[in-house]
KOLTISE-307982 format. One line per 2 residues: number of its first residue (from 1); their letters; for each residue x, y, z of C-alpha. Coordinates in Angstrom, 1 decimal, always signed. Layout:
KOLTISE-307982
NUM = A = X,Y,Z ~ ...
***
This chain:
KOLTISE-307982
1 = XX = +0.0,+0.0,+0.0 ~ +1.3,+3.4,-0.9
3 = XX = +1.8,+6.2,+1.5 ~ +0.0,+9.4,+1.0
5 = XX = +1.7,+11.7,-1.5 ~ +3.4,+14.7,+0.0
7 = XX = +1.4,+17.0,-2.3 ~ -1.9,+15.4,-1.5
9 = XX = -4.4,+17.2,+0.7 ~ -4.1,+16.3,+4.3
11 = XX = -6.7,+13.9,+5.7 ~ -8.8,+15.2,+8.5
13 = XX = -7.5,+14.2,+11.9 ~ -9.1,+11.1,+13.4
15 = XX = -9.6,+12.2,+17.0 ~ -11.8,+10.3,+19.4
17 = XX = -14.8,+12.4,+18.5 ~ -14.8,+11.1,+15.0
19 = XX = -15.7,+7.5,+15.8 ~ -18.9,+6.1,+14.4
21 = XX = -21.4,+6.0,+17.2 ~ -24.0,+3.4,+18.0
23 = XX = -26.7,+5.5,+16.4 ~ -25.4,+4.8,+12.9
25 = XX = -28.1,+3.9,+10.4 ~ -28.9,+0.2,+10.3
27 = XX = -27.6,-1.6,+7.2 ~ -29.5,-3.9,+4.8
29 = XX = -29.5,-7.2,+6.8 ~ -31.6,-9.2,+4.3
31 = XX = -29.8,-7.9,+1.1 ~ -26.3,-8.4,+2.6
33 = XX = -27.3,-11.8,+3.9 ~ -28.4,-12.9,+0.5
35 = XX = -25.2,-11.6,-1.1 ~ -23.2,-13.4,+1.6
37 = XX = -24.9,-16.7,+0.8 ~ -24.4,-16.0,-2.9
39 = XX = -20.6,-16.4,-2.2 ~ -21.3,-20.1,-1.8
41 = XX = -22.6,-20.4,-5.4 ~ -19.3,-22.0,-6.7
43 = XX = -19.7,-24.7,-4.1 ~ -23.3,-25.4,-5.0
45 = XX = -22.7,-29.1,-5.7 ~ -21.2,-29.6,-2.3
47 = XX = -24.0,-27.6,-0.8 ~ -26.6,-29.8,-2.5
49 = XX = -24.9,-32.9,-1.0 ~ -24.8,-31.1,+2.4
51 = XX = -28.5,-30.5,+2.0 ~ -29.2,-34.2,+1.2
53 = XX = -27.1,-35.4,+4.2 ~ -28.9,-32.9,+6.4
55 = XX = -32.3,-34.3,+5.4 ~ -31.1,-37.8,+6.2
57 = XX = -29.7,-36.6,+9.5 ~ -32.9,-34.8,+10.5
59 = XX = -35.2,-37.6,+9.2 ~ -33.5,-40.3,+11.3
61 = XX = -33.3,-38.1,+14.4 ~ -37.0,-37.1,+14.1
63 = XX = -38.4,-40.6,+13.7 ~ -36.4,-41.8,+16.7
65 = XX = -38.9,-40.5,+19.4 ~ -41.8,-42.0,+17.4
67 = XX = -40.2,-45.4,+17.4 ~ -39.2,-45.0,+21.0
69 = XX = -42.8,-44.3,+21.8 ~ -43.6,-47.8,+20.4
71 = XX = -41.2,-49.2,+23.0 ~ -43.0,-47.3,+25.8
73 = XX = -46.4,-48.6,+24.5 ~ -45.0,-52.2,+24.4
75 = XX = -43.9,-51.9,+28.0 ~ -47.1,-50.3,+29.1
77 = XX = -49.3,-52.8,+27.2 ~ -47.4,-55.7,+28.8
79 = XX = -47.7,-54.2,+32.3 ~ -51.5,-53.8,+31.9
81 = XX = -52.1,-57.1,+30.0 ~ -50.4,-59.0,+32.8
83 = XX = -53.3,-58.1,+35.1 ~ -56.1,-59.0,+32.6
85 = XX = -57.8,-62.4,+32.6 ~ -55.6,-64.9,+30.7
87 = XX = -57.2,-66.7,+27.7 ~ -59.8,-64.0,+27.0
89 = XX = -59.7,-61.8,+24.0 ~ -59.1,-58.0,+24.1
91 = XX = -62.6,-57.4,+22.7 ~ -64.1,-59.4,+25.5
93 = XX = -62.2,-57.5,+28.1 ~ -63.2,-54.2,+26.6
95 = XX = -66.9,-55.3,+26.5 ~ -66.7,-56.3,+30.1
97 = XX = -65.2,-53.0,+31.2 ~ -67.9,-51.1,+29.4
99 = XX = -70.6,-53.2,+30.9 ~ -69.2,-52.4,+34.4
101 = XX = -69.3,-48.6,+33.5 ~ -65.5,-48.3,+33.1
103 = XX = -65.7,-46.7,+29.7 ~ -62.5,-44.6,+30.0
105 = XX = -60.4,-47.6,+31.0 ~ -62.0,-49.6,+28.2
107 = XX = -61.0,-46.9,+25.7 ~ -57.4,-47.0,+26.9
109 = XX = -57.3,-50.8,+26.6 ~ -58.8,-50.7,+23.1
111 = XX = -56.0,-48.4,+21.8 ~ -53.3,-50.8,+23.1
113 = XX = -51.8,-53.8,+21.3 ~ -51.9,-56.4,+24.0
115 = XX = -52.9,-60.1,+24.7 ~ -54.7,-60.5,+28.1
117 = XX = -52.6,-62.4,+30.6 ~ -49.3,-62.0,+28.6
119 = XX = -46.7,-59.7,+30.2 ~ -44.0,-57.5,+28.7
121 = XX = -42.3,-58.9,+25.5 ~ -38.7,-57.8,+26.3
123 = XX = -37.5,-59.2,+23.0 ~ -39.8,-57.0,+21.1
125 = XX = -38.8,-54.0,+23.2 ~ -35.1,-54.8,+22.6
127 = XX = -35.6,-54.9,+18.9 ~ -37.3,-51.5,+19.0
129 = XX = -34.5,-50.0,+21.1 ~ -31.8,-51.4,+18.7
131 = XX = -33.7,-49.8,+15.8 ~ -33.7,-46.5,+17.6
133 = XX = -30.0,-46.8,+18.4 ~ -29.3,-47.6,+14.7
135 = XX = -31.2,-44.5,+13.6 ~ -29.3,-42.3,+16.0
137 = XX = -25.9,-43.8,+15.0 ~ -26.6,-43.3,+11.3
139 = XX = -27.9,-39.8,+12.0 ~ -24.7,-38.9,+13.8
141 = XX = -22.5,-40.3,+11.0 ~ -24.3,-38.4,+8.3
143 = XX = -24.1,-35.2,+10.4 ~ -20.4,-35.7,+10.8
145 = XX = -19.9,-36.0,+7.0 ~ -22.2,-33.0,+6.4
147 = XX = -20.2,-30.9,+8.9 ~ -17.0,-31.8,+7.2
149 = XX = -18.3,-31.0,+3.7 ~ -19.8,-27.7,+4.9
151 = XX = -16.6,-26.7,+6.6 ~ -14.7,-27.3,+3.4
153 = XX = -17.2,-25.3,+1.3 ~ -17.0,-22.4,+3.7
155 = XX = -13.2,-22.4,+3.9 ~ -12.9,-22.5,+0.1
157 = XX = -15.4,-19.6,+0.0 ~ -13.4,-17.5,+2.4
159 = XX = -10.2,-18.3,+0.4 ~ -11.9,-16.9,-2.7
161 = XX = -13.1,-13.9,-0.8 ~ -9.6,-13.1,+0.4
163 = XX = -8.3,-13.4,-3.1 ~ -11.1,-11.2,-4.4
165 = XX = -10.4,-8.5,-1.8 ~ -6.6,-8.7,-2.5
167 = XX = -7.3,-8.4,-6.3 ~ -9.7,-5.5,-5.6
169 = XX = -7.1,-3.6,-3.6 ~ -4.8,-3.9,-6.6
171 = XX = -7.5,-2.3,-8.8 ~ -8.6,+0.4,-6.5
173 = XX = -7.2,+3.9,-7.3 ~ -4.5,+5.2,-5.0
175 = XX = -6.8,+8.1,-4.3 ~ -9.2,+5.8,-2.5
177 = XX = -6.5,+4.1,-0.5 ~ -5.1,+7.4,+0.6
179 = XX = -8.5,+8.4,+1.9 ~ -8.6,+5.9,+4.8
181 = XX = -6.4,+4.6,+7.6 ~ -4.3,+1.6,+6.7
183 = XX = -5.4,-0.1,+10.0 ~ -9.0,+0.3,+9.0
185 = XX = -8.5,-1.5,+5.7 ~ -6.4,-4.2,+7.3
187 = XX = -9.1,-4.8,+9.8 ~ -11.6,-5.4,+7.0
189 = XX = -9.3,-7.7,+5.1 ~ -8.3,-9.8,+8.1
191 = XX = -10.6,-9.4,+11.1 ~ -13.9,-9.0,+9.2
193 = XX = -13.2,-11.9,+6.8 ~ -12.3,-14.1,+9.7
195 = XX = -15.5,-13.1,+11.5 ~ -17.5,-13.9,+8.4
197 = XX = -16.0,-17.4,+8.2 ~ -16.6,-18.1,+11.9
199 = XX = -20.2,-16.8,+11.7 ~ -21.0,-18.9,+8.6
201 = XX = -19.3,-22.0,+10.1 ~ -21.4,-21.7,+13.3
203 = XX = -24.7,-20.7,+11.8 ~ -25.1,-22.3,+8.4
205 = XX = -25.1,-25.9,+9.7 ~ -27.5,-24.9,+12.5
207 = XX = -29.8,-23.1,+10.1 ~ -30.1,-26.2,+7.9
209 = XX = -30.4,-28.7,+10.7 ~ -32.7,-26.6,+12.9
211 = XX = -34.9,-25.5,+10.0 ~ -35.4,-29.0,+8.7
213 = XX = -35.9,-30.3,+12.2 ~ -38.7,-27.9,+12.8
215 = XX = -40.4,-29.1,+9.6 ~ -39.9,-32.7,+10.4
217 = XX = -41.1,-32.4,+14.0 ~ -44.2,-30.6,+12.9
219 = XX = -45.0,-33.4,+10.5 ~ -44.5,-36.1,+13.2
221 = XX = -46.5,-34.2,+15.7 ~ -49.4,-33.9,+13.3
223 = XX = -49.4,-37.7,+12.9 ~ -49.9,-38.0,+16.6
225 = XX = -52.3,-35.2,+17.5 ~ -53.2,-32.2,+15.4
227 = XX = -54.8,-30.1,+18.2 ~ -51.8,-30.6,+20.5
229 = XX = -49.6,-29.6,+17.5 ~ -51.5,-26.3,+17.2
231 = XX = -50.9,-25.6,+20.9 ~ -47.2,-26.3,+20.4
233 = XX = -46.9,-24.0,+17.4 ~ -48.0,-21.0,+19.4
235 = XX = -44.3,-20.6,+20.1 ~ -43.5,-19.8,+16.4
237 = XX = -45.1,-16.3,+16.3 ~ -43.7,-15.5,+19.7
239 = XX = -40.2,-16.5,+18.4 ~ -40.6,-14.4,+15.2
241 = XX = -41.9,-11.4,+17.2 ~ -39.0,-11.5,+19.7
243 = XX = -36.4,-12.2,+17.1 ~ -37.6,-9.3,+14.9
245 = XX = -37.6,-6.8,+17.8 ~ -34.1,-7.9,+19.0
247 = XX = -32.6,-7.8,+15.4 ~ -34.0,-4.3,+14.9
249 = XX = -32.4,-3.0,+18.0 ~ -29.1,-4.9,+18.0
251 = XX = -28.1,-4.7,+14.3 ~ -26.9,-1.1,+14.5
253 = XX = -24.9,-2.0,+17.6 ~ -23.0,-4.8,+15.7
255 = XX = -22.4,-2.4,+12.7 ~ -20.9,+0.1,+15.2
257 = XX = -18.9,-2.6,+16.9 ~ -17.0,-3.5,+13.8
259 = XX = -16.6,+0.2,+12.8 ~ -15.0,+0.9,+16.2
261 = XX = -12.9,-2.2,+15.9 ~ -11.5,-1.0,+12.6
263 = XX = -10.8,+2.5,+14.0 ~ -9.1,+1.1,+17.0
265 = XX = -6.9,-1.1,+14.8 ~ -6.0,+2.0,+12.7
267 = XX = -5.0,+3.9,+15.8 ~ -2.9,+1.0,+17.1
269 = XX = -1.2,+0.6,+13.7 ~ -0.3,+4.3,+13.5
271 = XX = +0.9,+4.3,+17.1 ~ +3.1,+1.2,+16.8
273 = XX = +4.6,+2.3,+13.5 ~ +5.5,+5.7,+14.9
275 = XX = +6.4,+4.4,+18.4 ~ +9.8,+6.1,+18.4
277 = XX = +8.2,+9.5,+17.6 ~ +5.6,+9.1,+20.3
279 = XX = +8.4,+8.5,+22.8 ~ +10.5,+11.4,+21.5
281 = XX = +7.7,+13.9,+21.8 ~ +6.5,+12.6,+25.1
283 = XX = +3.0,+11.8,+23.8 ~ +2.6,+8.4,+25.5
285 = XX = +0.0,+9.7,+28.0 ~ -2.0,+11.3,+25.3
287 = XX = -1.8,+8.2,+23.1 ~ -2.8,+6.0,+26.0
289 = XX = -5.7,+8.3,+26.8 ~ -6.9,+8.2,+23.2
291 = XX = -6.6,+4.5,+23.2 ~ -8.5,+4.1,+26.4
293 = XX = -11.3,+6.3,+25.1 ~ -11.5,+4.4,+21.8
295 = XX = -11.3,+1.1,+23.6 ~ -14.0,+2.2,+26.0
297 = XX = -16.3,+3.2,+23.1 ~ -15.7,-0.3,+21.6
299 = XX = -16.5,-1.9,+24.9 ~ -19.7,+0.0,+25.4
301 = XX = -21.0,-0.7,+21.9 ~ -20.0,-4.4,+22.1
303 = XX = -21.8,-4.7,+25.5 ~ -24.9,-3.2,+24.1
305 = XX = -24.8,-5.5,+21.0 ~ -24.3,-8.6,+23.1
307 = XX = -26.8,-7.7,+25.8 ~ -29.6,-6.9,+23.4
309 = XX = -29.0,-10.0,+21.3 ~ -28.7,-12.3,+24.4
311 = XX = -32.2,-11.4,+25.4 ~ -33.5,-13.9,+23.0
313 = XX = -32.3,-17.0,+24.9 ~ -34.0,-16.4,+28.3
315 = XX = -37.2,-15.4,+26.6 ~ -37.2,-18.5,+24.4
317 = XX = -36.4,-20.8,+27.3 ~ -39.4,-19.4,+29.2
319 = XX = -41.7,-19.9,+26.2 ~ -40.3,-23.5,+25.8
321 = XX = -40.8,-24.4,+29.4 ~ -44.3,-23.0,+29.4
323 = XX = -45.1,-24.9,+26.3 ~ -43.6,-28.1,+27.8
325 = XX = -45.8,-27.8,+30.9 ~ -49.0,-27.3,+28.9
327 = XX = -48.3,-30.3,+26.6 ~ -47.5,-32.5,+29.6
329 = XX = -50.8,-31.6,+31.4 ~ -53.0,-31.9,+28.3
331 = XX = -51.2,-35.1,+27.2 ~ -51.8,-36.7,+30.6
333 = XX = -55.5,-35.8,+30.4 ~ -55.6,-37.4,+27.0
335 = XX = -54.0,-40.6,+28.3 ~ -56.4,-40.7,+31.2
337 = XX = -59.3,-40.3,+28.8 ~ -58.1,-43.1,+26.6
339 = XX = -57.8,-40.9,+23.5 ~ -53.9,-41.2,+23.4
341 = XX = -51.5,-43.9,+24.4 ~ -48.7,-43.3,+26.9
343 = XX = -46.1,-43.9,+24.1 ~ -47.8,-41.3,+21.9
345 = XX = -47.7,-38.7,+24.7 ~ -44.1,-39.6,+25.5
347 = XX = -43.1,-39.1,+21.8 ~ -45.1,-35.9,+21.6
349 = XX = -43.4,-34.5,+24.7 ~ -40.0,-35.3,+23.1
351 = XX = -41.1,-33.6,+19.9 ~ -42.1,-30.6,+21.9
353 = XX = -38.5,-30.4,+23.2 ~ -37.2,-31.0,+19.7
355 = XX = -39.5,-28.3,+18.4 ~ -38.5,-25.7,+21.0
357 = XX = -34.8,-26.4,+21.0 ~ -34.2,-25.5,+17.4
359 = XX = -36.3,-22.4,+17.8 ~ -34.2,-21.4,+20.8
361 = XX = -31.0,-22.1,+19.0 ~ -32.1,-20.1,+15.9
363 = XX = -33.0,-17.2,+18.1 ~ -29.7,-17.4,+20.0
365 = XX = -27.8,-17.3,+16.7 ~ -29.1,-13.8,+16.0
367 = XX = -26.1,-12.1,+17.4 ~ -23.7,-14.4,+15.3
369 = XX = -25.7,-13.8,+12.1 ~ -25.8,-10.0,+12.7
371 = XX = -22.1,-9.9,+13.5 ~ -21.3,-11.8,+10.4
373 = XX = -23.5,-9.7,+8.2 ~ -22.1,-6.5,+9.7
375 = XX = -18.6,-7.7,+8.8 ~ -19.8,-8.8,+5.4
377 = XX = -21.1,-5.3,+4.7 ~ -17.7,-3.8,+5.5
379 = XX = -16.0,-6.3,+3.2 ~ -18.5,-5.6,+0.5
381 = XX = -17.7,-1.9,+0.8 ~ -14.2,-2.7,-0.2
383 = XX = -15.3,-5.0,-3.1 ~ -17.7,-2.2,-4.3
385 = XX = -15.2,+0.6,-4.2 ~ -14.6,+2.4,-7.5
387 = XX = -11.9,+0.8,-9.6 ~ -9.3,+2.3,-11.8
389 = XX = -10.4,+3.1,-15.3 ~ -10.0,+0.4,-17.9
391 = XX = -6.5,-0.2,-19.2 ~ -5.8,+0.6,-22.8
393 = XX = -4.6,-1.8,-25.4 ~ -1.7,+0.1,-27.0
395 = XX = +1.8,-1.1,-26.7 ~ +4.9,+1.0,-26.0
397 = XX = +7.2,-1.1,-28.0 ~ +10.9,-0.3,-27.5
399 = XX = +11.0,+2.6,-25.0 ~ +13.4,+5.4,-25.7
401 = XX = +12.4,+7.5,-22.8 ~ +10.9,+10.6,-24.5
403 = XX = +8.3,+12.1,-22.1 ~ +5.9,+14.9,-23.0
405 = XX = +3.4,+16.7,-20.8 ~ +0.7,+18.2,-23.1
407 = XX = -1.5,+20.8,-21.3 ~ -1.8,+18.7,-18.2
409 = XX = -4.1,+19.7,-15.4 ~ -4.8,+17.8,-12.2
411 = XX = -6.2,+18.2,-8.7 ~ -6.8,+15.8,-5.8
413 = XX = -10.1,+17.6,-5.4 ~ -12.1,+19.1,-8.3
415 = XX = -12.5,+22.4,-6.5 ~ -8.8,+22.7,-5.7
417 = XX = -6.6,+22.2,-8.8 ~ -2.9,+21.6,-8.1
419 = XX = -1.4,+21.5,-11.6 ~ -2.9,+23.6,-14.4
421 = XX = -2.1,+23.6,-18.1 ~ +1.5,+22.2,-17.6
423 = XX = +3.4,+21.5,-20.8 ~ +6.9,+20.0,-20.8
425 = XX = +9.1,+18.0,-23.2 ~ +11.9,+15.7,-21.9
427 = XX = +14.4,+14.3,-24.4 ~ +15.5,+10.7,-24.1
429 = XX = +18.4,+10.0,-21.8 ~ +18.3,+13.3,-20.0
431 = XX = +18.1,+13.9,-16.3 ~ +15.3,+16.2,-15.1
433 = XX = +15.5,+17.5,-11.6 ~ +12.4,+18.9,-10.0
435 = XX = +12.7,+21.3,-7.1 ~ +10.5,+23.6,-5.2
437 = XX = +8.8,+24.2,-1.9 ~ +6.7,+21.6,-0.1
439 = XX = +3.3,+21.3,-1.8 ~ +4.4,+22.6,-5.1
441 = XX = +3.4,+19.4,-7.0 ~ +6.8,+17.7,-7.4
443 = XX = +5.8,+14.2,-6.2 ~ +2.4,+14.6,-7.9
445 = XX = +4.1,+15.2,-11.2 ~ +5.9,+11.8,-11.1
447 = XX = +2.9,+10.0,-9.7 ~ +1.0,+11.2,-12.8
449 = XX = +3.7,+9.6,-15.0 ~ +3.2,+6.3,-13.1
451 = XX = -0.6,+6.6,-13.5 ~ -1.2,+6.4,-9.8
453 = XX = -3.7,+9.2,-10.5 ~ -5.7,+10.1,-13.6
455 = XX = -5.4,+13.5,-15.2 ~ -8.2,+16.0,-15.0
457 = XX = -7.3,+17.1,-18.6 ~ -4.4,+16.9,-21.0
459 = XX = -2.1,+14.1,-22.0 ~ +1.2,+12.5,-20.9
461 = XX = +3.1,+10.9,-23.8 ~ +5.8,+8.3,-23.5
463 = XX = +7.6,+8.0,-26.8 ~ +4.6,+9.7,-28.5
465 = XX = +2.2,+7.2,-27.0 ~ -0.5,+8.4,-24.6
467 = XX = +0.1,+6.5,-21.4 ~ -3.7,+6.5,-20.7
469 = XX = -4.0,+4.1,-23.6 ~ -1.3,+1.7,-22.3
471 = XX = -2.0,-1.0,-19.8 ~ -0.7,+0.1,-16.4
473 = XX = +1.3,-3.1,-15.9 ~ +3.2,-2.5,-19.1
475 = XX = +3.7,+1.1,-18.4 ~ +5.1,+0.6,-14.9
477 = XX = +7.3,-2.3,-16.0 ~ +9.3,+0.3,-18.0
479 = XX = +9.7,+2.6,-15.0 ~ +11.9,+2.3,-11.9
481 = XX = +11.1,+4.2,-8.8 ~ +13.0,+4.9,-5.6
483 = XX = +11.0,+6.7,-2.9 ~ +12.2,+8.6,+0.2
485 = XX = +10.1,+6.2,+2.3 ~ +11.8,+2.8,+1.9
487 = XX = +9.7,-0.4,+1.6 ~ +11.3,-3.7,+2.3
489 = XX = +9.5,-7.0,+2.9 ~ +10.2,-9.7,+5.4
491 = XX = +13.0,-11.7,+3.8 ~ +16.7,-11.7,+3.2
493 = XX = +18.7,-8.8,+1.7 ~ +19.3,-10.9,-1.4
495 = XX = +15.5,-11.5,-1.9 ~ +14.7,-7.8,-1.5
497 = XX = +17.2,-6.9,-4.2 ~ +16.0,-9.7,-6.5
499 = XX = +12.5,-8.3,-6.1 ~ +13.5,-5.7,-8.7
501 = XX = +13.5,-8.2,-11.6 ~ +12.2,-11.7,-11.2
503 = XX = +14.4,-14.2,-12.9 ~ +17.6,-12.2,-12.6
505 = XX = +20.7,-14.2,-12.3 ~ +22.9,-14.3,-9.2
507 = XX = +25.6,-12.4,-11.1 ~ +23.2,-9.6,-12.0
509 = XX = +21.9,-9.3,-8.4 ~ +25.5,-9.2,-7.1
511 = XX = +26.5,-6.6,-9.7 ~ +23.5,-4.4,-8.7
513 = XX = +24.5,-4.7,-5.0 ~ +28.1,-3.8,-5.7
515 = XX = +27.2,-0.9,-7.9 ~ +25.0,+0.6,-5.2
517 = XX = +27.4,-0.2,-2.3 ~ +25.1,-2.7,-0.7
519 = XX = +27.9,-5.2,-1.0 ~ +30.1,-3.1,+1.3
521 = XX = +27.8,-3.4,+4.4 ~ +26.1,-6.7,+3.5
523 = XX = +29.3,-8.7,+3.7 ~ +30.1,-7.2,+7.1
525 = XX = +26.9,-8.7,+8.6 ~ +27.2,-12.1,+10.3
527 = XX = +24.8,-13.7,+7.8 ~ +25.9,-11.6,+4.8
529 = XX = +23.2,-11.4,+2.1 ~ +21.2,-14.0,+3.9
531 = XX = +20.5,-11.6,+6.7 ~ +16.8,-11.6,+7.3
533 = XX = +15.1,-8.2,+7.4 ~ +12.4,-8.1,+10.0
535 = XX = +8.9,-6.6,+9.4 ~ +10.0,-3.0,+10.3
537 = XX = +13.5,-3.4,+8.9 ~ +14.7,-2.2,+12.3
539 = XX = +17.9,-4.4,+12.1 ~ +19.2,-2.1,+9.3
541 = XX = +19.9,+1.6,+9.4 ~ +17.8,+4.0,+7.3
543 = XX = +20.7,+4.5,+5.0 ~ +21.2,+0.8,+4.5
545 = XX = +17.5,+0.3,+3.8 ~ +17.7,+3.1,+1.2
547 = XX = +20.7,+1.5,-0.5 ~ +18.8,-1.8,-0.9
549 = XX = +15.9,+0.0,-2.6 ~ +18.3,+1.7,-5.0
551 = XX = +19.9,-1.6,-5.7 ~ +16.5,-3.0,-6.5
553 = XX = +15.9,-0.2,-9.0 ~ +19.3,-0.8,-10.5
555 = XX = +18.5,-4.4,-11.1 ~ +15.2,-3.6,-12.7
557 = XX = +17.1,-1.8,-15.5 ~ +14.2,+0.6,-16.4
559 = XX = +14.0,+2.9,-19.4 ~ +12.5,+5.6,-17.2
561 = XX = +13.9,+6.3,-13.7 ~ +12.2,+8.2,-10.9
563 = XX = +14.1,+9.2,-7.8 ~ +12.1,+10.9,-5.1
565 = XX = +14.6,+12.1,-2.4 ~ +16.5,+8.8,-2.9
567 = XX = +19.6,+9.9,-1.0 ~ +18.0,+11.7,+1.9
569 = XX = +18.7,+9.0,+4.4 ~ +22.4,+8.3,+3.7
571 = XX = +25.4,+10.0,+5.1 ~ +27.5,+12.5,+3.1
573 = XX = +30.3,+10.1,+2.1 ~ +27.8,+7.4,+1.0
575 = XX = +25.8,+10.1,-0.9 ~ +28.9,+10.9,-2.9
577 = XX = +29.4,+7.3,-3.9 ~ +25.7,+6.9,-4.6
579 = XX = +25.8,+9.9,-6.9 ~ +28.4,+8.1,-8.9
581 = XX = +26.3,+4.9,-8.9 ~ +23.1,+6.7,-9.9
583 = XX = +25.0,+8.6,-12.6 ~ +25.8,+5.2,-14.1
585 = XX = +22.2,+4.1,-13.4 ~ +20.9,+7.2,-15.2
587 = XX = +23.1,+6.7,-18.2 ~ +21.1,+6.4,-21.4
589 = XX = +17.9,+6.6,-19.3 ~ +15.4,+9.4,-18.9
591 = XX = +15.4,+10.3,-15.2 ~ +13.2,+12.4,-13.0
593 = XX = +14.9,+13.4,-9.7 ~ +13.1,+15.1,-6.9
595 = XX = +15.5,+16.7,-4.4 ~ +15.6,+19.1,-1.6
597 = XX = +19.4,+19.1,-1.3 ~ +20.2,+21.1,-4.4
599 = XX = +23.8,+20.1,-4.3 ~ +22.8,+16.6,-5.5
601 = XX = +21.3,+17.8,-8.8 ~ +23.8,+20.3,-10.1
603 = XX = +24.7,+18.0,-13.0 ~ +21.1,+17.5,-14.1
605 = XX = +20.5,+18.4,-17.8 ~ +17.3,+20.3,-16.9
607 = XX = +16.1,+21.7,-13.6 ~ +12.4,+22.4,-13.2
609 = XX = +11.4,+24.9,-10.4 ~ +7.8,+24.3,-9.4
611 = XX = +5.5,+26.6,-7.4 ~ +1.8,+26.0,-6.9
613 = XX = +1.7,+23.2,-9.5 ~ +3.3,+25.4,-12.2
615 = XX = +6.9,+25.4,-13.7 ~ +8.2,+28.9,-12.9
617 = XX = +11.7,+28.3,-14.1 ~ +13.7,+25.7,-16.1
619 = XX = +17.2,+25.4,-17.3 ~ +20.6,+24.1,-16.2
621 = XX = +22.2,+24.9,-12.8 ~ +24.5,+27.5,-14.2
623 = XX = +21.7,+29.1,-16.3 ~ +19.3,+29.3,-13.3
625 = XX = +22.0,+30.7,-11.0 ~ +22.8,+33.4,-13.5
627 = XX = +19.1,+34.3,-13.7 ~ +19.0,+34.8,-9.9
629 = XX = +15.4,+33.9,-9.8 ~ +13.5,+31.3,-7.7
631 = XX = +16.1,+28.6,-8.0 ~ +18.8,+31.0,-7.0
633 = XX = +16.9,+31.9,-3.9 ~ +16.4,+28.2,-3.0
635 = XX = +20.0,+27.4,-3.6 ~ +21.5,+30.2,-1.6
637 = XX = +19.1,+29.6,+1.3 ~ +20.7,+26.2,+1.8
639 = XX = +24.3,+27.5,+2.0 ~ +23.9,+30.9,+3.7
641 = XX = +24.3,+30.9,+7.4 ~ +21.6,+32.5,+9.5
643 = XX = +22.3,+36.1,+10.2 ~ +21.9,+37.0,+13.8
645 = XX = +21.4,+40.7,+14.5 ~ +23.0,+41.8,+17.8
647 = XX = +21.8,+44.9,+19.4 ~ +24.7,+47.1,+20.6
649 = XX = +24.7,+47.9,+24.2 ~ +24.1,+51.5,+25.2
651 = XX = +27.3,+53.3,+26.1 ~ +28.1,+53.7,+29.7
653 = X = +26.3,+50.6,+30.8
***
């Protein structure tokens, strides 16, 4: 990620008062949820198989209580039949009971499968229990396979999502990246995507299993008693009502939670990267206070989100327990009246639990679903960010290095133009130095050549080809750039130099290191070129880091070279040697050199003096010094000592 250009407008400070509060507008939960599920489309075959396995799992687990009810009826029938007259038929026993006025008991006997005088058939009961055990074992096996397949589908989806975000960041204009903290973007790419994966992992399987379980349980309950089923289904509208109210209140808190998480990560990233400066300026108490305030905001929003979403569980447990009591009482009355068997009531009570449990679990997953959708919305904002304009199809061919600015105008903001109607021609192989005060447009000028930003109007031509019609990859492959802010990745010194041109031979890499004096300090290190550079490159001095970046550009062998304060971090002696190396590097190449130390660009073919985005002077060093204009003033200000006026003391004092 590129740092913000020195000429770009400053971003507004991000103080604690600028955090997104809990009152932010609720996002589109339904639309974002559908889009999130749409990410699984490439895994649809696996998802179909997961659905089939889930149906098998739920079917086997749902019929278990019904079969188990048969075992209860078998035991109950045997226990009752043992006390009936042996040798008589069930019809005769029922008729006798009715004749004696025991109609309720007769109805109960009539519904049972029994033989008077015969006790419990334990073999039959054992076969029923083995069948139930088999159902549950197969159900557990299919659920295990389903969970494994679903986990693979989700992880592949998250892998693609990370690739999509990474590719998107590469297509987003630099203007967009400069407009937000790096920590905020990193939070979206890492924390939010991880949260999406965890949320989908924990909710998708439960949504499938619990949803199908509810359907299956309702079907099984209807086969037992339709009016008890109606009583049990009173819980559904209660669940929907409670869930809707909770989601309405807690969604905005989850959105704010992840907003504050990103802002806190951005602050931490900035503080840690500038840790030395924080210490030097004694700002540790202020940084700690700002962190505590941001951390406190995140804690308060997170507490609200978790508290509101957690209200679902106790409410649903109360509804489930109430439903359980009602079904047990009414079921007992039905058994006593002879309209239901004990096994049917036992199965129905189990189904009541099976019916309430998935409803409670679905309601308890509201916070996970909301958190995952809130993270998905933040990631979708990255994916929906405006992209760079389409690359052209023209080819540069053999690059000579002729650069022409044709009536170029540009501004970071439309209302504040920085460069207006600039025209310039640079001959191949020449060195162009660009000087001027801060904010004059020096870095912006070379960023426009790299197409980091698009022009407001005008054209930039490279060898008579408009760079706007050339693919960015091809354009930038012809340009080498060395910035004042060094960038080295975690790896060896050798690897960081080789980054300049993939496929370069060892001899070419070593020659680049020797030409830029990296070889001088690298061989003095204990591990030589195999010295591993840590993430912050703190095991090298700033000058050594700069030398490595220059060696990288040397190895790239570009046709057009851009040096932005490339020697600002090296000592005077090394700078002299680097001037010689860069003189060789600039040989037969068009070079743009941005410098504040004017002594380093005295040998430039052309010196451009910029003020407020316009070229106010141009010429060689000698020509500009003779003119005694803006360049003369800048040059002399670097070598004249400060004049201190001393007031003479009054005589006689």
